[in-house]
C-alpha positions in Angstrom: 57.8 70.0 138.3 59.7 69.6 141.6 57.7 68.1 144.5 58.8 67.9 148.1 58.6 64.6 150.0 55.9 66.1 152.2 53.8 67.1 149.2 54.1 63.6 147.7 53.1 62.1 151.0 50.0 64.3 151.2 49.1 63.5 147.6 49.5 59.7 148.1 47.5 59.7 151.4 44.8 61.7 149.7 44.7 59.3 146.8 44.5 56.3 149.1 41.8 57.9 151.2 39.5 58.5 148.2 40.4 55.6 146.0 39.0 52.6 147.8 42.4 51.4 148.9 41.7 52.2 152.5 41.5 49.6 155.2 38.3 47.5 155.8 37.6 49.5 158.9 37.8 52.8 157.0 35.5 51.4 154.3 33.0 50.3 156.8 33.0 53.7 158.4 32.3 55.3 155.0 29.5 52.7 154.4 27.9 53.4 157.8 27.7 57.1 156.9 25.2 56.3 154.2 23.6 53.4 156.2 24.5 50.9 153.6 23.9 47.2 154.1 26.8 44.8 154.3 26.0 43.5 150.8 25.9 47.0 149.3 29.1 48.0 151.0 30.9 44.9 149.8 29.8 45.4 146.2 30.9 49.1 146.2 34.3 48.5 147.9 35.9 45.9 145.7 39.6 46.4 145.0 40.3 47.3 141.4 44.0 46.9 142.0 43.7 43.1 142.1 40.2 42.3 140.8 39.2 43.4 137.3 35.6 42.4 138.1 35.3 45.0 140.9 34.4 47.6 138.3 31.2 45.7 137.2 30.5 44.7 140.7 30.3 48.4 141.6 28.0 49.2 138.7 25.8 46.1 139.4 25.5 47.1 143.1 24.5 50.6 142.2 21.8 49.2 139.8 20.6 46.9 142.6 20.3 49.7 145.1 18.2 51.7 142.6 16.0 48.6 141.9 15.4 48.3 145.7 14.3 51.9 145.8 17.0 53.1 148.2 16.9 56.6 147.0 18.3 58.3 150.1 21.2 55.9 150.1 22.0 56.7 146.5 21.8 60.4 147.1 24.2 60.0 150.0 26.6 58.0 148.0 26.6 60.5 145.1 26.9 63.5 147.4 29.9 62.0 149.1 31.5 61.1 145.8 31.0 64.6 144.4 32.0 66.6 147.5 35.1 64.4 148.2 36.0 64.1 144.5 36.4 60.4 145.3 38.4 58.2 143.0 38.9 54.5 142.6 42.4 52.9 142.1 43.8 54.1 138.8 42.0 57.5 139.0 38.5 56.6 137.9 36.0 59.1 139.3 33.6 57.2 141.6 30.6 59.5 140.7 31.1 58.6 137.0 31.1 54.9 137.8 28.0 55.3 140.0 26.1 56.8 137.0 27.3 53.9 134.8 25.4 51.6 137.0 22.3 53.8 137.1 21.9 54.4 133.4 21.8 50.8 132.1 18.7 48.6 132.6 20.6 45.3 132.6 24.2 44.4 133.3 26.8 44.0 130.6 26.8 42.1 128.3 23.1 41.4 128.4 20.8 43.1 125.8 17.9 45.1 127.3 14.3 44.4 126.3 11.6 47.1 126.1 10.3 45.9 129.5 13.8 46.4 130.9 13.9 50.0 129.7 10.3 50.7 130.9 11.2 49.4 134.4 14.4 51.5 134.6 12.8 54.7 133.5 9.9 54.1 136.0 12.4 53.6 138.9 14.3 56.8 138.0 11.0 58.7 137.7 10.0 57.5 141.2 13.3 58.7 142.5 12.9 62.1 140.9 9.4 62.4 142.3 10.4 61.2 145.8 13.4 63.5 146.0 12.7 66.6 143.7 15.9 68.4 144.9 18.1 65.4 143.8 20.5 66.4 141.0 21.6 62.8 140.9 18.1 61.5 140.1 17.7 64.0 137.2 21.1 63.4 135.7 20.7 59.6 136.0 17.3 59.9 134.2 18.8 62.0 131.4 21.6 59.5 130.9 19.1 56.7 130.8 17.1 58.4 128.1 20.3 58.9 126.1 21.1 55.2 126.4 17.5 54.5 125.4 18.0 56.8 122.3 21.0 54.7 121.2 19.0 51.5 121.8 16.5 52.8 119.2 19.2 53.8 116.8 21.2 50.5 117.1 24.9 50.1 116.5 24.9 49.9 112.7 25.9 52.6 110.2 23.6 55.6 109.8 22.2 54.3 106.5 21.0 51.1 108.3 18.8 53.0 110.8 15.1 52.9 110.1 13.0 56.1 109.9 11.2 55.1 113.1 14.5 54.4 114.7 15.8 57.9 113.9 12.5 59.4 115.2 12.8 57.6 118.5 16.5 58.5 118.7 15.7 62.2 118.3 12.6 62.2 120.7 14.5 60.5 123.5 17.5 62.8 123.1 15.2 65.8 123.2 13.7 64.4 126.4 17.2 64.0 128.0 18.0 67.6 127.1 14.7 68.9 128.6 15.5 67.0 131.9 19.0 68.4 132.0 17.7 72.0 131.5 15.4 71.5 134.4 18.2 70.0 136.5 20.4 73.0 135.9 18.0 75.1 138.1 18.7 72.9 141.1 21.0 74.3 143.8 23.3 71.3 143.6 25.7 70.8 140.7 27.2 67.7 139.3 30.1 67.1 136.9 28.2 64.3 135.1 25.6 66.9 134.0 28.1 68.0 131.4 28.8 64.5 130.3 25.1 64.0 129.6 24.9 67.3 127.8 27.9 66.4 125.7 26.1 63.2 124.7 23.1 65.4 123.7 25.5 67.6 121.6 26.7 64.5 119.7 23.2 63.1 119.1 21.9 66.4 117.9 24.9 67.2 115.7 25.9 70.5 117.3 28.6 72.5 115.5 32.2 72.1 116.5 32.1 75.7 117.9 29.1 74.8 120.1 30.6 71.5 121.3 33.9 73.3 122.1 32.0 76.0 124.1 30.2 73.3 126.1 33.5 71.6 126.8 35.2 74.8 128.0 32.3 75.4 130.4 32.5 71.8 131.7 36.3 72.0 132.0 36.1 75.2 134.0 33.7 73.5 136.3 36.0 70.4 136.9 39.3 70.5 135.0 40.3 67.0 135.9 37.1 65.2 134.9 38.7 63.6 131.9 35.5 62.3 130.4 34.9 65.8 129.0 38.1 65.6 127.0 37.3 62.0 125.9 33.9 63.0 124.5 35.1 66.0 122.6 38.1 64.1 121.3 35.7 61.6 120.0 33.4 64.2 118.4 36.4 65.8 116.6 37.3 62.6 114.8 36.9 63.0 111.0 34.1 60.4 110.9 32.0 62.7 113.0 32.5 66.5 112.9 36.2 67.2 112.8 38.9 67.3 110.2 42.0 65.2 110.1 44.3 66.1 113.0 41.7 67.9 115.0 41.5 65.3 117.7 45.3 65.1 118.0 45.6 68.9 118.3 42.8 69.1 120.9 44.2 66.3 123.2 47.7 67.8 123.1 46.3 71.3 123.8 44.2 70.3 126.8 47.0 68.0 128.3 49.5 70.9 127.9 47.1 73.3 129.5 47.1 71.2 132.6 50.8 70.3 132.3 53.1 68.0 134.3 52.0 64.5 135.4 48.3 65.4 135.5 48.4 66.6 131.9 50.0 63.3 130.9 47.4 61.4 132.9 44.6 63.2 131.0 46.4 62.3 127.7 46.4 58.7 128.7 42.8 58.7 129.9 41.6 60.1 126.6 43.6 57.5 124.7 42.3 54.7 127.0 38.7 55.3 125.9 37.7 52.5 123.6 35.6 54.9 121.5 38.6 57.2 120.9 41.2 54.5 120.0 39.9 51.1 118.9 41.3 48.3 116.8 40.3 50.1 113.6 42.0 52.0 110.8 41.0 55.6 111.7 42.6 55.9 115.0 44.0 59.4 115.9 47.8 59.6 115.7 48.4 60.3 119.4 51.9 60.1 121.0 52.5 56.6 122.3 55.4 57.9 124.5 53.0 60.3 126.2 50.3 57.7 126.6 52.8 55.5 128.5 54.0 58.5 130.6 50.4 59.2 131.5 49.7 55.6 132.5 52.7 55.4 134.7 52.0 58.8 136.3 48.4 57.6 137.0 49.7 54.5 138.7 52.0 56.6 140.9 49.3 59.1 141.9 46.2 56.9 142.0 47.4 53.3 142.4 47.2 50.2 140.4 44.0 49.5 138.4 43.3 46.3 136.5 41.1 48.0 134.0 43.9 50.5 133.3 46.4 47.7 132.9 44.2 45.9 130.4 43.7 49.1 128.4 47.4 50.0 128.2 48.2 46.4 127.3 45.6 46.6 124.5 47.1 49.9 123.2 50.6 48.4 123.3 49.4 45.4 121.3 47.3 47.2 118.6 48.0 51.0 118.5 50.4 52.6 116.1 53.6 50.7 115.5 52.7 48.5 118.5 55.1 47.9 121.4 55.3 44.1 122.2 58.0 44.7 124.8 55.8 47.0 126.9 52.8 44.8 126.3 54.7 41.7 127.5 55.6 43.5 130.8 52.0 44.6 131.4 50.4 41.3 130.4 52.6 39.6 133.0 51.2 41.9 135.6 47.6 41.2 134.4 47.9 37.4 134.7 44.4 36.0 134.5 42.7 39.3 135.2 41.7 40.0 131.6 38.9 42.4 130.9 36.1 41.3 128.6 35.2 44.9 127.5 38.8 45.5 126.4 39.6 42.2 124.7 36.1 40.8 123.7 36.8 37.1 124.2 39.3 35.1 126.2 40.5 33.5 122.9 41.4 37.0 121.6 43.3 37.8 124.8 45.2 34.5 124.8 46.0 35.0 121.1 47.6 38.4 121.9 49.5 36.9 124.8 51.0 34.2 122.5 51.9 36.8 119.9 53.5 39.1 122.4 55.6 36.2 124.0 56.9 35.3 120.5 57.6 38.8 119.3 58.8 40.6 122.4 62.3 39.0 122.5 62.9 39.9 118.8 61.6 43.4 119.4 64.0 43.8 122.3 66.9 42.8 120.0 65.7 45.4 117.4 65.5 48.0 120.1 69.2 47.4 121.0 70.1 47.7 117.3 68.2 51.0 117.0 70.0 52.3 120.0 73.4 51.3 118.5 72.4 53.0 115.2 71.5 56.2 117.0 74.8 56.2 118.9 76.7 55.7 115.6 75.2 58.7 113.9 75.8 61.0 116.9 79.5 61.3 116.1 80.6 63.8 113.3 82.1 60.9 111.4 78.9 58.8 111.8 76.7 61.7 110.6 78.9 62.2 107.5 78.8 58.5 106.7 75.1 58.3 107.1 74.6 61.0 104.5 76.7 59.1 102.0 75.0 55.8 102.8 71.5 57.3 102.6 72.1 58.8 99.2 73.1 55.4 97.7 70.2 53.6 99.6 67.7 56.1 98.2 69.1 55.6 94.6 68.6 51.8 95.0 65.0 52.3 96.2 64.3 54.8 93.4 65.4 52.2 90.8 62.9 49.7 92.3 60.2 52.4 92.3 60.7 53.0 88.6 60.8 49.3 87.7 58.3 47.7 90.2 56.1 50.6 91.2 53.4 50.4 88.5 51.0 48.4 90.8 51.4 50.9 93.7 48.3 53.1 93.8 49.2 55.3 96.8 52.7 56.5 97.5 52.2 57.6 101.1 53.3 56.6 104.6 56.5 56.7 106.5 58.7 53.7 107.2 62.1 52.9 108.6 65.0 50.6 107.6 67.9 49.0 109.5 71.0 47.9 107.6 74.1 46.2 109.1 77.3 46.8 107.2 80.6 44.9 107.2 84.0 46.4 107.4 84.3 46.9 103.6 80.8 48.1 103.0 79.1 44.7 102.5 75.5 44.2 103.5 75.4 41.8 106.4 71.8 42.3 107.5 68.6 44.2 106.5 65.2 45.1 107.9 62.6 47.2 106.1 59.4 48.0 108.0 57.1 48.2 105.0 55.8 45.9 102.3 54.8 45.7 98.6 56.5 45.1 95.2 59.0 47.9 95.6 60.1 46.6 99.0 60.4 43.1 97.6 62.6 44.5 94.8 64.8 46.4 97.2 65.1 43.3 99.4 66.2 41.2 96.5 68.9 43.8 95.5 70.3 44.0 99.0 70.2 40.2 99.5 72.1 39.7 96.2 74.8 42.1 97.4 75.1 40.0 100.5 75.2 36.7 98.6 77.9 38.1 96.2 79.8 39.8 99.0 79.6 43.0 97.0 80.4 46.4 98.4 77.6 48.8 97.3 78.4 51.2 100.2 81.8 52.7 101.3 83.5 51.2 104.3 81.8 52.3 107.6 83.7 53.9 110.5 83.8 50.5 112.2 82.3 47.1 111.8 79.7 45.7 112.4 77.9 49.0 111.7 74.2 49.6 112.0 72.4 52.4 110.2 68.7 53.4 110.6 66.9 55.5 108.0 63.4 57.1 108.3 61.9 57.4 104.9 58.7 58.6 103.3 57.1 56.8 100.3 56.0 60.1 98.8 59.6 60.8 98.0 59.8 57.8 95.7 56.7 58.2 93.7 57.6 57.8 90.0 57.5 61.0 88.1 54.6 60.9 85.5 55.7 61.0 81.9 55.3 64.4 80.2 
C-alpha cells in the first residue's frame, strides 16, 4: 500500500494527538475540558512509551475517580475517548483502559473481598441512578458483574467449581446481560458494550454461530477495536467451543479483511493477548513473522509502548520455535521496565534475559548457516544435489526408526536438520532440531561417519557445504507387521 509523505504526516500527527504523546500543555488543556484535578490528570497522562507502570496508574486513577463519586468527570472522559477514538502509545484504546479501571474493585494484584465487591457495585449503581442517560455507567456496571461472576467461579478447572459457585456465576452473568439489554436502548453507543456482551456469550456458552454473529455486528460498529477479535479468537480455541485450526483461520481472515499494516497490527494485537497465547501447550499456531510485522507496524503508527515491548519479548521467548535474536533486541530496549502481568515475577524475567543473552549469539550463527543453505539450493546444481542428499539422509533416519523406534508412541511433528559437508561428502557438522531415541541413533551414525572420515554422501558442489532439510516424523513411522 503506497502512502504519500503528506498522508503519513497526517497519520502520525493524528496518532500523537490521541495517544497521550502530546506536550504537557496539550494534556493540561485536555484535562481542563473535563475539569480534572491535577492529581487525576497526572494519573491519566503517564507516558507508556517510557513507563510500564503508566498503564496501571491510568486504571488506578479511573478507579479513584469513581470512588470519589466524580461521575460527571468520568462521563466526560469516556465521551471524549469514544468520540475522538483516542489511543495511548502502542495503539491501546483509551476507552477500553478506562473500563479496565472501573470494573475491578481493587488494583492488581490484590484479591477482592466480598466487601470490596459490594462497595464497587454500590458506587456503579449510584452513578447509574445519578446519570440515567450514561452509557458508560451501564457498561461499567455490566462489566463489574461479569468480573463478579468469575470471582464466584474461581480460576480452577470446571470440575473444581462448586454447585453454589456455578449458580452465582450464572446469576451474575444474567444480571450483566439484563443491564446490557437496557443500555442498548440509550441514545449513546459504546464499543465496549460489545466486549461485555462477548463476555456474556462465553459465560453462557453461546454457539459458535451466535458468537460469530455478535462479532460481526461488533466489527461493523468499530472495525479496529481489536478486543472483539481477541475475544472470539479465544472462544474458538479447541478447549472452549472451536475445533483445531479455527482460531488460526479466524485471525488470518479478519486480518486479511482489513489488509495492509492495520491488518497486521490486528494480527499482533490478537496474539498479544495473554489469554490467546500463553506459556502453555495448546497455543494456536499463528504466524510469528506476521506477529512481528504487526508489532513493528503498530510502533510506526501509534508509537512505542512498554506493555507492547514486554508482550512481543515474551512471545519471542516462549512462542513457537522461539526467536532469541529478536527477544534479545527487544529486551535491550525494555531495560528495567519489565511488566509483572506479562512475566509474573522479576526472577522469571531475569531468567529469560539470561537465557536470551546466552542463546542469541548461537542462534545468530545458525541463522547465517540457514541463509547459506538456502542460497546453496537455489542453483540448479544445488537443487539436484539436495535431492540426492535427502534420499540418503532419509534412508539413514528410516534405519534408526526401524531399530530404535519401538518406544516412540506418537510419530508426529515437523522438524529441521542442518548438515555441513566436506569436499568429498564427509560429515563435518550436524544439527537436528528434535529429540528422542531415533534422533540419538541418527546422531550416533552421523557422528561415527565424521570420526571415521567416511563419505556417506556424494561430493557437494563446493565445500564447506550446508544443507537444510525440513522433515515430518509421520513419514518415518515403522510399518506395522502384517
